[in-house]
C-alpha positions in Angstrom: 125.7 126.0 48.5 127.3 128.5 45.9 126.1 129.3 42.7 127.5 127.0 39.7 130.5 129.5 37.8 128.4 128.5 34.8 125.5 130.9 35.9 127.2 133.4 36.7 128.0 136.1 33.9 130.5 138.9 35.3 130.0 142.4 34.9 132.6 144.9 33.9 134.5 146.4 36.3 134.0 149.4 38.5 134.0 152.9 36.8 136.3 155.2 38.1 133.7 157.5 39.8 132.3 154.4 41.7 133.0 154.3 45.4 135.3 151.8 46.7 133.7 149.3 48.7 132.9 149.2 52.2 136.2 147.5 54.5 135.4 144.0 55.1 134.7 145.3 59.2 131.2 146.1 58.1 130.5 142.7 56.9 130.9 141.8 60.8 128.9 138.9 62.9 125.8 137.7 62.3 124.4 140.5 59.7 127.8 139.5 57.5 127.1 136.1 57.9 123.6 136.3 56.6 124.8 138.5 53.4 127.2 136.0 53.0 124.3 133.6 53.0 122.6 135.7 50.5 125.3 136.9 48.3 125.8 133.9 45.7 122.1 133.4 45.1 121.1 137.2 44.3 122.2 140.0 41.7 122.2 142.9 44.6 124.5 144.3 46.1 125.9 143.2 49.2 125.4 146.9 50.7 122.1 146.8 50.2 121.1 144.1 51.7 123.3 144.7 54.5 122.1 148.2 55.3 118.4 147.3 54.9 118.9 144.0 57.1 120.4 146.3 59.7 116.9 149.1 59.7 114.6 146.1 59.7 116.2 144.5 62.9 116.4 147.8 64.7 112.7 148.4 63.8 112.0 144.9 65.0 113.6 145.2 68.5 111.7 148.4 69.6 112.4 151.5 71.2 114.1 150.1 74.5 117.4 149.9 73.6 120.0 153.1 73.4 123.0 155.0 73.4 122.8 158.3 75.3 124.7 161.9 74.6 124.2 164.0 77.1 120.4 164.2 77.4 119.8 162.7 74.2 119.0 159.1 73.3 120.0 157.6 70.6 117.5 154.4 69.7 118.4 151.6 67.0 115.7 153.4 64.5 117.6 154.3 61.3 116.9 156.3 57.8 118.5 155.4 54.9 118.3 155.7 51.0 120.0 153.4 48.8 121.1 155.1 45.5 121.7 153.5 42.0 120.5 153.5 38.3 116.3 153.0 38.6 115.4 148.9 37.8 119.3 148.3 37.3 120.7 148.6 40.7 118.1 145.8 42.0 117.5 147.4 45.1 114.2 146.1 45.4 114.9 142.6 44.9 117.8 143.2 47.9 114.7 144.0 50.2 112.8 140.9 49.3 115.6 139.3 50.9 115.5 141.2 54.2 111.6 140.9 54.6 111.6 137.4 53.4 114.2 136.3 56.5 112.4 138.9 58.9 108.9 137.0 58.0 109.9 133.9 59.7 110.9 135.5 63.0 108.2 138.2 62.9 105.2 137.8 60.8 103.4 140.6 62.3 105.9 143.3 62.2 105.9 142.3 57.9 102.5 142.2 57.8 101.1 145.1 59.9 104.3 147.4 60.7 105.8 147.7 57.2 104.2 150.4 55.1 104.7 152.9 52.2 103.1 155.4 50.8 105.2 158.5 52.7 103.4 161.2 51.9 102.2 163.7 54.6 103.4 164.3 58.5 100.1 163.7 59.6 99.8 160.2 57.7 103.0 159.3 59.4 101.9 160.2 62.8 98.7 158.3 62.3 100.5 155.0 62.0 102.0 155.6 65.5 99.4 157.4 67.0 98.8 157.2 70.6 95.5 155.2 72.0 94.7 153.5 68.7 91.7 152.0 70.4 89.7 154.8 70.8 89.0 154.3 67.0 87.7 151.7 64.6 91.7 150.8 63.1 92.7 147.5 64.6 95.6 147.1 62.6 97.8 148.3 65.5 98.3 145.5 67.1 97.7 146.9 70.3 99.4 150.3 70.3 102.7 148.9 68.3 104.9 151.9 67.9 107.3 150.3 65.4 107.2 151.5 61.8 109.5 150.9 59.1 108.6 152.6 55.9 110.0 151.6 52.6 109.8 154.0 50.1 110.8 152.2 46.7 110.4 156.0 45.1 111.9 158.3 47.4 112.1 160.7 45.0 108.1 161.5 45.5 108.7 161.7 48.9 111.2 164.8 48.1 108.4 166.4 45.9 105.8 166.1 49.2 108.6 167.9 51.2 108.9 171.1 48.9 105.0 171.6 48.8 104.4 174.6 50.5 102.3 174.0 53.7 103.7 170.2 53.7 104.2 169.0 57.1 106.0 165.9 55.9 109.6 167.1 56.8 109.6 168.6 60.2 107.6 165.5 61.4 110.4 163.0 59.8 112.7 165.1 61.5 111.0 164.2 65.2 110.6 161.2 64.3 114.4 160.5 63.2 115.2 162.3 66.8 112.6 160.1 69.0 110.4 163.8 69.5 106.8 163.4 69.8 104.9 163.6 66.8 102.2 166.2 66.7 101.2 168.8 63.7 98.7 171.7 64.8 96.1 171.1 62.4 92.3 171.0 62.8 91.4 168.3 61.3 94.4 165.6 62.3 94.7 166.2 65.9 96.7 163.0 66.3 99.9 162.6 68.7 102.6 159.8 68.2 104.7 159.3 71.9 107.6 156.6 71.7 107.3 156.0 68.0 109.8 154.2 66.6 110.1 155.0 63.2 112.4 153.8 60.5 112.6 154.9 57.0 114.3 153.0 54.0 114.2 154.9 50.6 115.3 153.9 47.1 116.1 156.7 44.4 118.5 157.6 41.7 121.8 159.7 41.7 120.3 162.2 39.3 116.7 162.1 41.2 118.3 163.1 44.1 120.9 166.0 43.2 117.6 167.4 41.2 115.1 167.2 43.9 117.1 168.0 47.1 116.1 171.7 47.6 118.6 173.8 49.4 116.0 174.2 52.4 116.1 170.5 53.0 119.9 170.4 52.7 120.0 173.1 55.4 116.9 172.2 57.8 118.5 168.9 58.4 116.2 166.7 56.8 118.8 165.1 54.4 121.4 164.6 56.9 118.9 162.6 58.7 119.2 159.7 56.1 122.3 158.1 55.5 122.7 157.6 51.6 124.4 154.3 50.1 125.9 153.7 46.4 124.3 150.3 45.0 124.1 148.3 41.7 123.8 145.3 40.9 126.7 142.9 41.8 126.4 140.4 39.3 124.3 139.0 36.5 122.4 135.8 37.0 121.0 134.7 34.1 118.6 131.2 36.2 118.8 133.2 39.3 120.5 132.1 42.2 119.8 128.7 44.8 118.4 130.3 47.6 116.2 128.1 48.8 119.2 125.8 49.4 120.6 127.7 52.2 120.1 126.0 55.6 118.6 129.3 57.0 117.8 127.5 60.4 121.2 128.3 62.3 121.1 132.0 61.3 117.6 132.1 61.8 117.8 131.0 65.5 120.9 133.3 66.4 118.7 136.0 64.8 115.6 135.4 66.8 118.0 135.1 70.2 119.5 138.7 69.0 115.4 140.0 68.7 114.8 138.7 72.3 117.9 140.0 73.6 117.5 143.3 71.7 113.8 144.0 72.9 114.7 144.0 76.7 118.3 145.8 76.3 118.3 149.5 77.6 121.4 151.5 77.5 124.3 150.5 76.1 127.5 151.9 76.6 131.0 151.6 75.3 133.5 149.0 76.4 137.1 150.6 77.3 138.6 150.1 74.1 136.0 151.2 72.2 136.0 154.4 74.2 139.4 154.5 73.6 138.8 154.6 69.9 135.3 157.1 69.8 137.3 159.4 71.1 140.6 159.4 68.7 137.5 159.0 65.8 135.3 161.9 67.0 137.1 165.3 65.9 137.3 163.8 62.3 133.7 162.6 62.3 133.1 166.5 63.4 134.7 168.1 60.7 132.1 170.2 58.5 132.1 169.3 54.8 130.9 172.5 52.3 128.0 172.2 50.2 125.1 169.4 49.6 127.8 166.9 50.6 128.8 168.7 54.1 125.0 169.0 54.4 124.4 165.3 53.7 127.1 163.9 56.1 126.9 166.5 59.1 125.2 163.9 61.5 128.2 161.6 61.2 128.8 160.9 64.7 125.3 160.1 65.6 124.9 157.9 62.6 128.2 156.2 63.7 126.7 155.7 67.4 123.4 154.1 66.0 125.3 151.8 63.8 127.6 150.6 66.3 124.5 150.0 68.9 122.5 148.1 65.9 125.9 145.8 65.0 125.9 145.2 69.3 122.4 144.5 69.3 122.8 141.7 66.7 125.2 140.1 68.3 122.7 140.1 71.5 125.7 142.8 73.2 125.4 144.2 76.2 127.9 146.7 75.4 129.6 148.5 72.2 132.8 146.8 71.6 135.4 147.6 69.6 134.2 145.3 66.7 130.8 146.7 66.6 132.4 150.3 66.4 135.0 149.4 63.8 132.0 148.1 61.6 130.0 151.1 62.3 133.0 153.5 60.7 133.6 150.9 58.0 130.0 151.3 56.8 129.7 154.8 57.7 132.8 155.5 55.6 131.0 154.2 52.6 128.1 156.1 53.5 130.2 159.4 53.1 132.0 158.4 50.0 128.4 157.6 48.4 127.2 160.9 49.3 130.5 162.1 47.7 129.8 160.1 44.7 126.4 161.8 44.1 126.9 165.3 45.6 130.4 166.3 44.7 131.2 169.7 45.2 127.4 170.8 44.8 126.5 173.8 47.0 122.6 173.0 46.4 122.1 176.6 45.4 121.2 176.1 41.4 122.8 179.5 40.6 126.2 179.3 42.5 126.9 175.8 40.8 126.0 176.9 37.1 128.6 180.0 37.7 130.9 177.7 39.5 130.9 175.5 36.2 131.4 178.4 34.2 134.3 179.5 35.6 135.7 176.4 35.4 135.5 176.4 31.8 137.5 180.0 31.9 140.9 180.0 33.0 141.2 183.5 32.8 138.0 184.2 35.3 135.1 186.5 34.8 133.9 189.8 35.6 130.9 190.1 37.2 129.2 191.7 34.1 130.8 188.5 32.1 129.0 186.5 35.2 125.8 188.5 34.6 126.3 187.9 31.0 125.8 184.0 31.5 122.2 184.6 32.3 121.3 187.1 29.8 121.2 189.6 32.7 118.2 187.9 33.8 119.3 187.5 37.1 120.2 190.0 39.4 123.2 191.7 40.8 122.2 190.9 44.4 121.3 187.2 43.6 124.7 186.8 41.8 126.5 188.4 44.7 124.6 185.9 47.3 126.0 183.0 45.3 129.7 184.2 45.1 129.9 184.9 48.4 128.7 181.1 48.9 131.0 180.2 46.5 133.9 182.2 48.0 133.1 181.0 51.7 133.7 177.4 50.3 136.9 178.0 49.0 135.9 177.1 45.1 136.9 180.9 43.6 138.6 183.6 44.7 138.5 187.4 43.4 140.9 189.9 42.2 140.6 193.1 42.4 142.0 195.4 39.3 142.2 199.6 39.6 142.0 200.3 35.9 140.5 203.1 33.9 136.5 204.1 35.6 135.5 201.5 38.3 137.2 198.6 39.7 136.6 195.2 38.3 136.3 192.0 39.7 138.1 188.9 38.7 136.5 185.5 39.6 138.5 182.7 39.1 137.5 178.8 39.9 139.4 176.6 42.2 138.8 173.2 41.0 137.2 170.9 43.6 
């Protein structure tokens, strides 16, 4: 039942810089049906509901299902970050709808295997450790290796990864990869094998740009997360009528898909999907510069995992063209979201500041003029490295003039 029009207050049209919404293919199958059932009754972005629904499903079914690339197995665990205005994006309420659905089909997972407070690598390992029966903590339900970490303040996670001695970043990276989790510490010797870790984070765009360090961009922490721009979809002053939705048919289909997913093994492409994959692969493998490139460097892997999730959501034993097209549609939106967040940022504050200054000086600046920007408080070496980074990405060029005295370098910006 749709919400009466009188209860809906339309929002202003999207801003010009907001990423174009996903193609309809992203809302295919049962996942799309559930989102469409929820959409009239929530102010949340349909993308936020869809993405968290897929990640939650992938966590609930566990470790068995996978897609293999050479010796690498891609399982159904995914990492995503919803990026939008703080309280106004309705990120939290979008999760509430997803949690409510899965509480009906797997209350143990909702009650015991969804957590928050991702502050250390050791803490993450402890929640999926081997041999939990050897200690006094009996909350693991006999060794359940599924874990979904929901971080409503993902900025705190980024802050922890930047601390000296923090093990969080390498452990999170290994968790996405499906590797054994262990830290070589005397006080926390726990080890986790076969862990099935999924992560959902919420953050604002400003926080993300400010807190992602060049180190986390380069070492692969950032690109293990898909970024999705989300915001309030509508205003419902009196809320929706979600209790009037007939959930029984969709919950039945969801339960069937979960049972099939738990017994699934390796899934591959059917012939049509394989042909399409060969066409897509070169473009997905093409690198982008700067933080945008760092955020989207695992495009192929994320598309494969999304396609696997869409197939499993339908209880399929192969990945069809429809599943792959849905995955590509959702990934394309993630890539547009990353571009919206990072634009032409390099992740090097000095290089970014020089580039902004050069954009405002169409006639260019000499090295001496660039040093003057920082009151000569930055070394020639640091400025040289920043200019090399800008030149390598095609953002600037240099003209060398031979006049009286030493040759002068004139640096000019190319608008991105």
